[in-house]
Structure formats: C-alpha cells, structure tokens
N, C-alpha and C positions, 0 to 999 in steps of 0.2 A: 686324573681326568685325563681323557685322552685327546690329544689335539693334532690339528691337519699337518700330514707331511707340505712341502713348499708349495703353495699357493699361489703360484707368481706367472708371468707371462710364459716365460719358458715352459712350463708344465701344461698352458694351455695353447701352446704352438706344438709341443709335441704332441698332444694328446688329438690334435685334431689332423694331427699328418697320422696319426695310428687310426684314425678314426672309430676313438673310445670316445664315450663320453665322461670316463674316468678326470674325477676332481687333482688326483694329482697321483703319480707313478704308484703308488704304493696300494692292494689289493681292497683294502676297505673302504677306498671311496669310490668302486663299481659300483654301475646303477643296472637297473634292469634295460633290456633294450629298447628304450622307445627312440624311433629314428627322428621323431619330429623334436624333442628336446634336443637331441645330439647334434641336430642340424643347429639350431637356436646357437647351443654351446660354442659350437665348432665358429661361430661369431663373434662370440665376444675376444678372442687372443685377433682373429680377422681385424675386428675396428678399435685394435688398441692405441692405435697414434692417434684415430680419432676422439676418441672418450679423451685421454689426454689434451686435446687440443679444445674439446669443452668446457672442461674443469679450467685450464688456463685462462683462457676469452671468459670466464664465469665471474673468475677472481679478479681481474683487469678491473672488472665493473662491480665496483660500490656503492651498497647504499645504506647510508650511516641513519638512522634515526634521528640520534640522538643531537647531529649537525644538519640535519635536514640538508642530505645529501645525496645526489640519487634518485631524486624522484622528479618526475615518474617513470624515467629509465628505467628506475630497476625493473619494478611490475611489467613492464613491457616486455623486457627482455626474459623473464620467466615465464610470460606468456607465449611468448614465440617458441621458447625451450620446449613447451607441451606439447603447443602444435607439431614440431619436428621431432615429437616422439612418439605421435600418432594419437591424441585426446582429438576426438572431435569436435565438442564442444566445447570452447575456451573462452573467459569472457574478464574483461576487469572486473572489480568487486570494489567501490568508491564506500567509503566511509568518513566518518567525521575527523580523520586521521589521514595516513597515508593510504594508497589504492591495496586491494588484493589482488591474488588471481582464485578463479572459480573453474575447474573442467573438470569435465569426463570422457570417458576411454569404454566405451561399452562394446563388447567384444564381442558378443552372445552367448556370455556364460552366465554359468547357473547363480554365480555366488562375486560379492561386491567388495572391494577394500579401502578404506578410506585412506589417502594417504595426507599428511600433514608437511608440509615446506614454510619453511622460513626466505626470505628472501635478502633479508636486513646483516650487517656485522658489525661489529663494533669500533669504537673509533682506535685508532692505533698513531703513535709517531715513528717516523720511518727513520727516525734516528738511535732507534733501541732496534734496528734490527740489520740482521747481517747482510740481507738483500733487499730491493725495495718489496714493500710488503703487496702490493700490486704487479708483481714481473710473473710470479709466478716461478721462479728459479726453482730447476732441479735441481738438486744436492745428491752426495753420497754420506747418508749415517750410519757410520760405524756401528754395526749389530744389527741392523734391522732394514736397511736400504737404497733404494733410490727414493727423495722424498721431495715433494713438493710443497716449497714453504709462501705461504701466502696467507692472507688475513682472510677468514672464513674458509680457508683451508678443508679444515675439518670440523669445522662448527657454521653451517654443515653442507659446504657446500660442493664438498669431495663423497661424503655419501648422497647429497643428491645428485651429483650426477652419474655416480653408480649405477642408482636404479634406471635413470632415462635412457642409461648406454646398455640397461637391459633389454628396456622395450624397445630401442634402438636394433636389439640383438635379435628380436621377435620378428621386428620389420625386414630386417635384412634377410632372412629366412622364410619366409612368408608365411609364416606361422602365427596361427590365432594366440592371442594371451589368454590362457583360463581361468583368468579373473577379471571381472571387471574394474574401470578404478575410478574413485570421485578425490578430487585431488583440491585441496581447500589452503590456499598459502598467502600469507600474512608479511606485512613489513617494518613490522613496529613492534618484535619479541623481545631485541636488545633494548628496551624500554620498558619493559613488560608486559606489553601485549593489551592497550587501552583500548583498543577497538575491534578486535579479532572476533569478538561475538556480532556486530556486527555484518561481520561477514558469514558466523556459523547459522545464524539465526535469520539470513535470510530466508524466506519459504522455498524458494526452489532448490539449495542450497543442503539447508536440512531435510528436505523429502529427498534427496540424492543420498544423504548421508546416513536416512534411517534404513538405506536397503541394504548399508556393507557391514559385516562380519565383528569392524573396530575399526579403527584409525592410527595406524604407525608413523611417525618419526624418526626416517635415516639414518643410523648411527654408524660410526666407526667402531665397531662394541667389542674391538680385542683387545687384552693388555699385552705388553711385550712375551708373555710365557704361553700366549695362546688363548687365553682362556676366558669365554664370553659371561656375561652376566644379565638374565630376563629379569626386569625390575618391575612389580609388580605394582609401583606407585612413584611418586614424588612428591616431595614437598613444595607446597605453595609459597607467595613470596609475597613481598610487601616491597615498593622501591620509592625511596624519597629522598627529601631533604631538609636539614633544619636550617631554618636560617637566623642569625641574630642580628641584629642593626639596632644603632642607637636611634633612629626614628620610630621605630615597633616599639622599643624597650623604653622611651621616654628618658632615657640614665643616656650618659655615655656619649661622646661625639656625633653629628650625624655629617658628618666626612670627616677624610685622613686629619689628625694632627699630628703635633710631634711629639714621639714619646715622654721626653720632659715629664708632657703634661698627665702621665700616668699619677703622680702624687696627688692630684687634685681631683683626675676625673674616673670616671667607673668605663671599662672594657666589657665590650661587646664580645670579644673573643675569650675574656676570663670567663665571662657568660652563659657563652656556648660551653666550653669546657666543663665546667660547672655541670650545667646540664643534662649532657653526656653521661661524666661519672654517678649519676644517679640512674640509668637505665641498666646496670650490669651490681652484681653485688662484690663485696669487696675482692673476690676471686678475680675479678674484670672479667669473667666469661658470663655466669648464669643472668641471665636475664632477671630483672628486679621490679618488671611494668607491674604496679598491681592486680593481679587476674589475669595474668600472661598464660600462666597453665592451666585454667579453671577450665577450659576445653579441651586440651588438651586427652585423647583419646588412648589408653595403654594398646600395645598392639594385642592383635588377639593370641587366643592360644595357635589357632591353624598358622600365621605370623610368624610370632615367635620361634615354633618350631622350622619353620624354614630358614629363620634367623641365625637358628642355633645350629642347624645342618649346615649351613653356609662359613659358617668363620673360620673353622677349621681348614677348609680352605684357600682363605686368602690366603695370601705371602707379605706378612708385614716387612719384614724387610724391603723387601722390593718397591712398597707403599710408601715406606720412610725413603728411599732412594730417591723416587720419583718427587716426591714433595720438597724438599731439600727440607726433612725435618730431623729431629735426633730423639723427641719424647711427645709422647700426648697430651695435652692438658693435664693437668693435675698429677703426672706422670701415672695417670691410669693404663691398665695394660690393654694391651690390644684386644683383649675381647671384649671390656667395659667400653673403651672407646668405641669400638664399631657398633653397638648397642646404643648407645651416645650418639653417633652418627646418623642411624635410624631413626629413633625414636624422638630426640630432642627439638624442641623450635630454637631458634636465635634470632640475636641480635648484634649485626657487624656494621661494624665503619668503614665503607668502603673508601672514602678519602675527607681529608682534611683542607679548606681552602680558606687563608685569611689574609689579609696583608699581603704585605713582600715577601716575595719567596726565589728572589733572582740572585745574582752574583752579590757576596759581600752583604754588609748591613745596610738600613735607609731608616732607622729607628722614629716609624709613627708606632702610631696609637691606632689600629684600625678601627673604621667606623660598622664592619659587615663582617661575619664571620659564617661560613656555609659546613655542613656535615653531610656527606652522600650516606645514606644508612642503606641496607635491606636486612629486612626480617623474613626468617625462612621459618614458614608453618607445615607443622600436620593436623590431620584428623583428631578432632575436629572445627579449629580454628577455621575462621575467615578469614579475609583479607580487609574486609570493610570495619568487621568488629573488632579486630586487632588495631588497626589505625585508631579508632575511638578509644583501645584501652591505652593510647601510645600518648593522644592530646591530653586526656584524662589525667594522666601520671602525672605530664608536663605543670598542666594548671594547679595543679593540687601543691608541687613543690616548689612552686612559686615563679616558674617560668613560662607561663599561658600567652606571654609575649610572642617567642620563635615561633616564626611559621613552621608552619609542619605542610610541608608541598608535596602529595604523594604524583611521583608520576608512571606509577602501571603497577600491576599485579594482580593476582590471581592466587584460589584457593586451591587447597593438595587436591592431588589426583589418586583414585584406586582403581584396579583392577583384577576379578581374580582368575585364580589361575588354571582353573577349568575352563576358560572359556576357549571359543574356536579360533582367535587370534593369537591368543599365548600358545595354543597348543601346537598349533601349525609353526609353531617359531623351535617349540621346542624340539619337534620332529624334525625339522629343517639343520638342525644347530648338530642333532644326531646322526642324521642322512651324510653331513658334512665330516664325519669322525670325529664331534665335538661335542663332550656333555656340559650341556651350561648350568650354570649355577642362579639360580632361584633368589632375588633379595627382594624383602620385601619394599623398599621404599629406594627410590633414587636421592643422596641428598642434595641435588641441582634439583631444580625444577623447568618447565613447562608449560602449556596452558594447556595440557590433556585434559584438567576438567572441563572446558567448554565442550570437549564430548562425554566424560565420564556420568558430569554432573544433572538437573534435569534441565532441560527435557529431555535430552538425547538419548543420557545413560547409557552409553557406547562405552564397548571396550576400547583401551588404548595402551600404548606403550612404544617403547623402539627397538628398533629391528635393524640386522646388519654385521656383516665382516666387515674388514677392513681392521686400519689402525691412524689413528694422528694423535697430536699433540699439539697444546699452545696456546687452547681454547682462550679467547680474551687477551691472549701475553704476546710480548715479542716475539719471531720467526716460530708461527702455530706453522703446522705442518700436517700434510696427507701424506701414506706412506702409498707409492705407485711400482714398484720393483719391490718385494720383498727378498732379502738375502739372508732372513730370518726362517727357517725351516716350520717355526710353530705357527706364525702368521700370513696372513691374506696378505696382497697387495691389491692394485686395482682392479685388477681381473676377478680373482677370487670375490671381493666385494660384490662385484656385479652376477658373478655366479651365483651368489647365494639370496641375491633376487630372482633370479631364474626361478631358483629350486624351491624359494618360498611363495612366489604364485604358483606354483602347482600342488603346495603343500595347503594351501587355501582355498581349494576350487572344493 
C-alpha cells in the first residue's frame, strides 16, 4: 500500500512558499498546475491557527443527548458554523426531540454533494481524563504528533472542522466551490438517531438531497500505518435497556431491603441476570434469540471477494495492540475473526446497573436492576423486527415482565462501489498517494440507511484523511500536527476535502 509522506502543516507552509500545489515534498504528490486550486491550498496553512481555534471552541460546547445537555445551544452553534463557512441557506430543523440543522451552499456548480453531521457527543467522566474533556488541550503523543484531547475530538468534531476549514479556504482564496453542498445535521446520533428521519424527510430537505450524488459523513479515516478504509456499508443498531423490578415482576421487593431477606425473597437483580443469560449461547457470545439469524443475508460473491482481497492487507498485530487484546473470540484466526466482524449480528451488554456500587458494601437486596444493551444488525435485518424478536424471546422464557425500552436505532446500510460518491473517494485517495482498502461493511453504525433506504435510495459513506482515537472513551483525541510520515495532520485532513470536492464535480 502506498502511503503519503509527511502530510502536516510544515509541508503546507513549505509548499505555499514554493508556490507549488504539492501535498508533500515527494514528487508523487504533484498535481496539474491549476492556479485556482493552488490558491485554495495555500490558504489551508495560512488559516491553520484559526482552524485549530474553531475545533477547540467546538469541543468546549458539548451537546449530550442522553443528559439533555447543551440544547438548543448546540444546534444554534452548528448553524452559525455553517453560515460562517459560506452556506447561504441555513435553518434549524425542529423534531420531536432535539433540533437539527439544514443548510445549502449553491456555488452554481453542476453537481451536488450531501454532507451528514452530528453535533452531539457521548457522556464523559472528567475523573477518567488526563486533561479536562472540554478544554481541547494540545499535547504531544509519541510516534503520532501533536494531538488535541477532548470529548468529540475525533467523533466527529475534528473531521467536521476539517471540512468546514476547506470551505473557509475556498472563501479566503475567493474561489468558487466546484460542487454544491447540502448539509443535514442532527443532535441525537449518540442515542440512536430516534428523530433523524423527521429532518431528512421534510419536503424541502428531501428535495435538496435528491439532487446529490450521495451523502458523506466526515471521518478521520487513517490508521497509524497510513492506511485508509472505504466502507461500502455499515451495520444497523438497536439501543435499548432491559429493566427488572419488583413492581413489574410481582415478585421480590418494591423497594431496596436488607440483603439478609434474600433467604425468603426473590431478587429482581438475579432475575435480570438469568434473562440476560438466555440471550446468548453457552459460548457467551453467539446470539441465542429465536429467529435472530433468519433474515441475515450472506455476503454476495462480489462483497466476499472484496473482503478476501482486503484481509491480507490488514495488520493483526497492530489491531490487537490498539484494542488491548491478545486473542479473538473462540481463539479464531485473524481471517475468520474479520469475516465474523463484517457478517455477524451481535447482542452486546453495554453496562449493568443495580443496587449499591459505591465504596465498601451496603448489604441490600435491590428492587431494580437495569442492563444497557445494543444489537448490531446486518442486511436484511431490521431494527423494528429485531426488537420484536427480543421481546418474544423474553416472554417465551418467562421474562415477559422485564421492560424493554428502545432508545434509538436504525437498519443497516449498503452502497455499491461503482457509485460516483465512492469512485470519487477512490480517486481522491489515490491522487494523494494512498491506495484505499475497500471493505464490505463497517462493524459500527451510523444512520446512513436514512439516505440509502427508501425513498431517497442514495449512496452514502464516510470520507476523510486525518487520524483520531478514543471515540466514546476517556482521552479522545484528534491529530493536529503529525510527526508520523504516514498519516495526515489537520491540514492534511483539510486538503483531502478540497480534493474531494473537485473529484465530485
């Protein structure tokens, strides 16, 4: 795999001084002499400090749907970012939940590109972080470079700011964008996008999206080895909680009582544990819900070939190191674990909460226990159908009293590789010296099916250079200035969007 040389701010400054459009100092990053593009690219380094400030300010304003925090300020701030970047029409889009943002930028170009943003982020515990999660502190990460640490830095405010900075570079260079843009943004992605369709299917929004070649979500798509993956789909998801309580069960206490009474009372907590144990087979891994695999569509021959071609190019040792693991499920080999990652639906326990969890013991018998669950779905499973299977499974096994509260979710998504949206990504990465890795399906989830499904039936996927890590975890970060010659810093990420806009024209 070819990888880019030092894609960082120093190279951009040097390139601008030399009056060249080269992405780095090596010849393979030279481009045809087009002064308009050179002017835009020169602005990337010139605006570097402002771009970093934009990201720090964006991190400082969190919107956390699960905590109802930062609303409507998050949507309003997102709308202002769009206006500042040159979108002529910007409006808040009310929903039954948190508001979204809809914006258009008409540059008079022939083609339109859709962009998906989320302005919400995951919760955080400051005690788990090495620096305040809303500070956006820049620190040195050995072997990587200068990183900005903050909640939402990589998921996805860093990539979002990189794309907006690309638009600012066009503005500063007084150059017209080569493609028109439609922006749709939500504030509930981290709780399963329960109301996103209310934004997308507003008549004026749907009409604007129908003009596009497809929709991208900005993403820092580079591994530490410089590799880039193009996902041709993503798993769907159902997020829910299972609640066992004495009130609903009709057994056990209706309030916390002394643990000595376990001798004569039923335990709602054990009731929940027993219910959870029925959801997977004795291996503790494979879903055991009746009918769970009935609608799983095997990978097509074309997708299977893409997968088999890609697996030898994946680095097992680096992946294990990044994940902090030593072996795969059932001691499978690397090949089989990747096939499973792409093709298998899952039932996962995100968290268990019940009774007393503080210092020391409290010797109580809790009256209530909760399990946070997510289920990842593959085609042709549906979120609604899978939820009903889970409910039926619990009822059949004597756990019909357990509350099943779905908080959000959506179906899987798929996009064909020969769509203009994907072909433009391939062309852009190659132009920047990277041979991208086609991958059948992202194991994670995003609400791309809102675009790829009926009635829009548009291509959708992720795009971008740059690197980040720690999504949903403490010390989440986004790479600002790279010291790793294989991966792009912030300016390289900005450059990738400039090039992609031209490729989509």
